[in-house]
C-alpha positions as CSV (number, residue, x, y, z in Angstrom):
1,M,-10.0,60.3,-26.6
2,D,-7.2,61.5,-24.4
3,D,-9.1,63.8,-22.1
4,I,-12.4,63.5,-20.2
5,T,-14.5,65.9,-18.2
6,I,-15.3,65.3,-14.5
7,K,-17.5,67.4,-12.3
8,I,-16.0,67.8,-8.8
9,T,-17.7,69.6,-5.9
10,D,-15.1,70.8,-3.5
11,R,-15.4,70.9,0.3
12,H,-16.9,74.4,0.2
13,G,-19.7,73.3,-2.2
14,T,-18.2,74.9,-5.3
15,K,-18.6,72.9,-8.5
16,H,-15.7,72.6,-10.9
17,D,-15.7,71.1,-14.4
18,V,-12.2,69.8,-14.8
19,V,-10.5,68.1,-17.8
20,A,-8.5,65.0,-16.9
21,P,-6.1,63.1,-19.2
22,T,-6.7,59.4,-19.7
23,D,-3.2,58.7,-21.0
24,M,-1.2,59.6,-17.8
25,A,-2.3,56.7,-15.5
26,M,-3.7,59.3,-13.0
27,N,-6.4,58.6,-10.4
28,L,-9.1,61.0,-9.2
29,M,-7.2,62.0,-6.1
30,E,-4.3,63.2,-8.3
31,V,-6.7,65.2,-10.5
32,V,-8.1,66.9,-7.4
33,R,-4.6,67.7,-6.2
34,S,-3.4,69.0,-9.7
35,Y,-6.4,71.4,-9.8
36,E,-5.8,72.4,-6.1
37,L,-9.4,71.7,-5.2
38,A,-8.4,70.8,-1.6
39,P,-5.7,72.5,0.5
40,E,-2.3,70.9,0.4
41,G,-1.9,68.2,3.0
42,T,-5.6,67.5,3.3
43,I,-6.0,65.0,0.4
44,G,-3.9,62.1,-0.6
45,V,-2.0,62.1,2.7
46,C,-1.0,58.4,2.3
47,G,0.1,59.0,-1.3
48,G,-2.7,57.0,-2.8
49,M,-2.2,53.7,-1.0
50,A,-5.8,53.4,0.3
51,M,-4.5,53.8,3.9
52,C,-6.0,57.2,5.1
53,A,-9.3,58.0,3.4
54,S,-8.3,61.7,3.1
55,C,-9.4,61.5,-0.6
56,Q,-12.9,60.0,0.2
57,C,-15.5,61.3,-2.2
58,Y,-19.2,60.7,-2.9
59,V,-20.0,59.5,-6.4
60,I,-23.0,61.5,-7.5
61,S,-23.5,60.4,-11.1
62,N,-24.5,57.0,-12.4
63,T,-21.2,56.6,-14.2
64,E,-20.0,53.1,-14.0
65,I,-16.7,52.8,-12.0
66,P,-14.6,49.8,-11.2
67,E,-15.6,47.6,-8.3
68,M,-14.2,48.4,-4.9
69,S,-11.1,46.5,-3.8
70,D,-10.9,44.8,-0.4
71,D,-8.3,47.3,0.7
72,E,-10.6,50.2,-0.2
73,E,-13.6,48.6,1.5
74,A,-11.5,48.0,4.6
75,M,-10.3,51.7,4.7
76,L,-13.8,53.0,4.2
77,S,-15.1,50.8,7.0
78,E,-12.9,52.8,9.4
79,A,-13.4,56.3,7.9
80,F,-15.7,59.1,9.0
81,D,-18.6,60.6,7.0
82,V,-19.0,57.4,4.9
83,K,-22.1,57.1,2.8
84,A,-23.4,54.3,0.5
85,N,-21.8,56.1,-2.5
86,S,-18.4,56.7,-0.8
87,R,-15.2,55.8,-2.7
88,L,-11.5,56.6,-2.3
89,G,-10.4,58.9,-5.1
90,C,-7.0,57.3,-5.1
91,Q,-8.6,54.0,-6.2
92,I,-10.5,55.5,-9.2
93,R,-8.2,55.4,-12.2
94,I,-8.9,58.0,-14.9
95,T,-10.1,56.2,-18.0
96,S,-12.3,57.2,-21.0
97,Q,-15.2,55.4,-19.4
98,L,-15.3,58.0,-16.6
99,N,-16.2,60.9,-18.9
100,G,-19.0,62.8,-17.2
101,L,-18.3,61.4,-13.7
102,E,-19.6,63.7,-11.0
103,V,-18.2,63.5,-7.4
104,E,-18.3,65.5,-4.2
105,L,-15.3,65.6,-1.9
106,A,-16.1,64.3,1.6
107,P,-15.5,66.6,4.5
108,E,-11.9,66.9,5.8
109,C,-11.3,64.5,8.7
């Protein structure tokens, strides 16, 4: 399977079903940017280095995602609007196991 479907709720509450390729080494933040689900300059500000939390999202589904790295955990400990289900989109690699993932973008900082 080369493509998966992800449900993304943008910062205005609009739900989007998007198709994401699994063969391009993309992460969730890059998928959000490619579909223009957040204004330019408001997501992925650090370029996906887990240094800004502009791509923070809330994982809604029970989809199993990789464990959080120490860098991601440290960044989220300093971010705003953090919840128990918060993750950085730049740290979630698009793989076939994520098919059906449902996330909501955190408010803009």
